[in-house]
C-alpha positions as CSV (number, residue, x, y, z in Angstrom):
1,M,213.3,118.6,87.7
2,S,215.4,115.6,88.5
3,P,218.9,116.1,87.3
4,E,221.8,113.9,88.5
5,R,223.3,116.9,90.4
6,K,222.2,120.4,91.2
7,I,222.1,123.0,88.5
8,N,224.5,125.8,89.4
9,I,222.9,129.2,88.7
10,F,224.5,132.7,88.5
11,V,222.2,135.7,88.5
12,C,223.1,139.0,86.8
13,D,220.8,142.0,87.2
14,D,221.4,145.6,88.4
15,H,218.3,145.7,90.6
16,A,219.1,144.3,94.0
17,L,215.4,143.7,94.8
18,F,214.9,141.7,91.6
19,R,218.0,139.6,92.4
20,D,216.6,139.0,95.9
21,G,213.3,137.9,94.3
22,L,215.1,135.5,92.0
23,K,217.2,134.1,94.9
24,A,214.1,133.5,96.9
25,I,212.6,131.5,94.0
26,L,215.7,129.5,93.5
27,R,216.0,128.6,97.2
28,E,212.6,126.9,96.9
29,E,214.0,124.6,94.2
30,P,215.9,121.6,95.6
31,D,217.6,120.8,92.4
32,V,219.2,124.2,91.7
33,E,221.9,126.1,93.6
34,L,222.8,129.8,93.4
35,V,226.6,130.1,93.1
36,G,227.0,133.8,92.5
37,E,225.5,137.2,91.5
38,A,226.6,140.4,89.8
39,K,225.1,143.9,89.5
40,D,226.5,144.7,86.0
41,G,227.7,143.0,82.9
42,R,231.5,143.5,83.4
43,E,231.3,142.0,86.9
44,A,229.2,139.2,85.5
45,V,231.8,138.2,82.9
46,E,234.6,138.2,85.4
47,L,232.8,136.2,88.1
48,V,231.0,133.8,85.7
49,L,234.3,132.8,84.1
50,K,235.7,132.1,87.6
51,T,232.7,130.2,89.1
52,K,231.8,128.3,85.9
53,P,228.0,128.0,86.6
54,D,225.8,125.8,84.5
55,V,223.3,128.6,83.7
56,V,223.5,132.4,83.9
57,L,220.3,134.4,84.3
58,M,221.2,137.6,82.4
59,D,219.4,141.0,82.2
60,V,219.7,143.0,79.0
61,E,220.0,146.6,80.3
62,M,222.8,147.0,82.8
63,P,225.6,149.5,83.7
64,E,229.2,149.0,82.5
65,L,228.5,146.3,80.0
66,N,225.0,145.4,78.6
67,G,223.6,141.9,78.5
68,F,224.3,141.5,74.8
69,E,228.0,142.1,75.2
70,A,228.3,140.2,78.5
71,T,226.5,137.2,77.0
72,Q,228.8,137.2,73.9
73,R,231.9,137.3,76.0
74,I,230.8,134.5,78.3
75,T,229.6,132.2,75.6
76,Q,232.7,132.8,73.4
77,A,235.0,132.1,76.4
78,D,233.2,128.9,77.5
79,K,230.5,127.3,75.4
80,R,229.6,125.0,78.2
81,I,228.0,127.9,80.1
82,K,224.4,128.5,79.1
83,V,223.0,132.0,79.2
84,L,219.3,132.5,79.8
85,I,218.2,136.1,79.1
86,L,215.7,137.4,81.6
87,T,214.2,140.8,80.5
88,M,211.1,142.8,80.1
89,Y,211.5,143.2,76.4
90,Q,209.8,140.9,73.9
91,E,210.5,142.7,70.6
92,E,211.7,140.4,67.9
93,E,214.9,142.5,67.3
94,V,215.9,142.2,70.9
95,V,215.3,138.5,70.9
96,A,217.3,138.0,67.8
97,R,220.2,140.0,69.1
98,C,220.3,138.0,72.3
99,L,220.3,134.7,70.4
100,D,223.0,136.1,68.0
101,A,225.1,136.9,71.1
102,G,225.0,133.2,72.1
103,A,222.1,133.1,74.5
104,A,220.4,129.7,74.9
105,G,217.1,131.1,75.9
106,Y,214.9,134.1,76.5
107,V,212.4,134.6,79.4
108,L,210.3,137.6,80.2
109,K,210.4,139.0,83.7
110,D,206.7,138.5,84.2
111,A,207.1,134.7,83.8
112,S,205.9,132.4,86.5
113,A,208.4,130.6,88.8
114,T,207.4,127.3,87.1
115,Q,208.1,128.7,83.7
116,L,211.5,130.0,84.8
117,V,212.5,126.7,86.3
118,H,211.4,124.9,83.1
119,A,213.5,127.3,81.0
120,I,216.6,126.7,83.2
121,E,216.1,122.9,82.9
122,T,215.7,123.2,79.1
123,V,218.9,125.2,78.4
124,H,220.9,123.2,80.9
125,K,220.0,120.0,78.9
126,G,221.3,121.7,75.7
127,G,218.0,122.9,74.4
128,K,216.7,126.4,73.4
129,Y,213.9,128.2,75.2
130,L,211.8,131.2,74.3
131,S,209.0,132.6,76.4
132,P,205.6,132.2,74.6
133,A,205.1,135.9,74.3
134,A,208.6,136.5,72.8
135,L,208.2,133.5,70.5
136,Q,204.9,135.0,69.3
137,Q,206.6,138.2,68.4
138,V,209.2,136.3,66.3
139,V,206.5,134.2,64.6
140,T,204.3,137.2,63.8
141,H,207.3,139.1,62.4
142,Y,208.0,136.4,59.9
143,L,204.4,135.7,59.0
144,E,204.0,139.3,58.1
145,G,206.9,139.0,55.7
146,G,209.6,140.5,57.9
147,E,213.2,139.5,57.6
148,R,215.5,138.6,60.4
149,P,217.4,141.6,61.5
150,G,220.6,141.8,59.5
151,T,223.8,143.7,60.2
152,T,222.9,147.0,61.8
153,R,225.3,149.8,62.2
154,Y,225.7,148.8,65.9
155,E,226.8,145.3,64.8
156,T,229.6,146.9,62.7
157,L,231.3,148.2,65.9
158,S,234.2,146.3,67.3
159,P,233.9,144.9,70.9
160,R,236.0,147.7,72.2
161,E,233.9,150.3,70.3
162,R,230.7,148.8,71.8
163,E,232.2,149.0,75.2
164,I,233.2,152.6,74.9
165,F,229.8,153.4,73.2
166,K,228.0,152.0,76.3
167,L,230.1,154.0,78.7
168,L,229.7,157.2,76.7
169,A,225.9,156.6,76.7
170,D,226.0,156.1,80.4
171,G,227.4,159.6,80.7
172,L,231.2,159.1,81.3
173,S,233.7,161.5,79.8
174,V,236.5,160.3,77.6
175,K,239.0,160.9,80.4
176,E,236.8,158.8,82.8
177,I,236.5,156.0,80.3
178,A,240.3,156.0,79.7
179,A,240.9,155.6,83.4
180,R,238.3,152.9,83.8
181,L,239.6,150.8,80.9
182,G,243.3,151.5,81.4
183,L,243.6,153.2,78.0
184,S,245.1,156.5,76.9
185,V,242.7,159.4,76.4
186,K,243.9,159.6,72.8
187,T,243.0,155.9,72.2
188,V,239.5,156.4,73.6
189,D,239.1,159.5,71.5
190,V,240.0,157.6,68.4
191,H,237.5,154.8,69.3
192,K,234.9,157.5,70.0
193,Y,235.4,159.1,66.6
194,N,235.3,155.8,64.8
195,L,232.1,154.5,66.5
196,M,230.3,157.8,66.0
197,R,231.3,157.8,62.3
198,K,230.1,154.2,61.9
199,L,226.8,155.0,63.6
200,D,226.4,158.4,61.7
201,I,225.9,160.1,65.1
202,H,227.4,163.5,65.6
203,D,226.9,164.4,69.3
204,R,226.3,162.8,72.7
205,A,222.5,163.5,72.6
206,G,222.2,161.5,69.4
207,L,224.4,158.7,70.9
208,I,222.1,158.5,74.0
209,K,219.0,158.5,71.9
210,Y,220.4,155.6,69.7
211,A,221.3,153.7,72.8
212,I,217.8,154.0,74.3
213,Q,216.2,153.0,71.0
214,K,218.4,149.9,70.8
215,K,217.6,149.0,74.5
216,L,221.3,149.3,75.4
217,I,220.6,151.7,78.3
218,R,217.6,152.8,80.3
219,V,216.4,156.4,80.0
220,P,219.2,158.4,81.8
221,T,218.7,161.2,84.2
222,G,220.9,164.2,84.7
223,I,223.4,163.4,81.9
224,L,225.1,166.4,80.5
225,D,227.1,166.6,77.3
226,R,230.7,166.7,78.5
């Protein structure tokens, strides 16, 4: 790459070892510079909007706020910031949801360093980038007569309902969510009732199962129905 100035990069992933690996790759590139990192989506939104990087490398599955929601909040707040999704998932539905959220590109975590740098350069210049494997999934889906994912039940949730849904799926109680978000317990309870009605889910087990199916959380351990 030979940009006029260094491309400022922000890394968001909840695995410290993976972040360290990315930072090691980026340090080898003279034309890019790491300006920050975050371990969850909520922290990413806050720090990205402060540091104003050129490109954000964003994981999909994270605590607090998933990559879909974090990407949407960042791109809606500042369209100049480009978000490049970096994930293990290549399913067409996940790719489409990321692009719908405002992501400029989609790279699989098994990509080479050269491919990652090329993706960064592409989105920084205003282009779109999809990993070949992810692109193949999308093309195959359409060639087989599939339609682009339309409005799912999850997409009918409001931003606040999605936020509370994620925290419920992570195992937090209504009281804990209220304290974390600065809301009353009654308000969180109303949001919980509304989101479960919209999703046609009737208990926490069903909510967690739905979240796992939609790649909103990883398989949880030790979560009890509170």
